[in-house]
N, C-alpha and C positions, 0 to 999 in steps of 0.2 A: 504494499500499500504506500502510495506517495500522496501526501495531502497538500492541496493548494489552500493556503490560509490567508485570510484577509482580516486586518484588525482595524477597528476604530477605537483608539485608545480610550480606556475608562467607560466604554459603552458596549462594544460588541466584537466578538471574534466568530468568523464564519470559516467553514472548512469543507472540502470535497475531495473525494478520492479521484485521482487522475488516471490510475492504471486500470481500474475496474476489472481486476483478476478475481479476487475473492468475493467481490460484491458487485452486482449489477448497479446498485445505487448505494452510496454512502456519502451523506452530506448532513451538515448540521450547524448549530451555532451555540455560542455562550452569550447571553445578554445580561449585562449588569444594570441594576437599578438601585439608586440610593434610597434608603428609608430611614425613619427616625432611629431605629435600632441598629443600623449598619447598612448592609448591602444584600439585596436579593440577587441570586444567580439563577437564571433560567437556562436549562440545557435542553436542546431539542436535537433529535437524531432521526433521520430518515434513512432506513437501510433495507435492502433486498438482496439476499444472498444469491451468489451465482450457482450455488449447489442446489440440486433438487432434493428437498426434504419436505415432509409435511409441515404446514404452517405452525401447528401446535408445538412441534419440536423446535423449530426455528425461534419462535417466540420465547420459549423457556430458556433456551441457550443465551439469547440476547439479553433477556431480562436479568439473568444471573450475572452475566458479565458486566452489564451497565451498573447494576447495584454495587457490585464489588468495586468497580472503577470509582463511583461516586463516594463510597466510604473512604477510599484512598485519597481522593481529593479533599474531602472534609478533614481527614487527619492532617494533611499537609497544610491546610488553611489554619488549623488550630496550632500546629507546630510553629508556624511562622508568626503567629500572634497578630498584632495589629499592624497591618501593612499600610 
């Protein structure tokens, strides 16, 4: 996977896979929004595997991977403290 990444500092990061080997579609964004208590982070991902699998299997695999990834992102944010 090779991602094309576009950044609007302090607002948004968008990305998309350029190779399209493992996924027919892999694109998404991180959007930051200030709030009274800090910052809201909205993560969106559109993905369609290039492999032929039943949808329920694909969904389960992706949800588990994304959940683990988000836990790691949260741990890193907490580790860094107030950025």
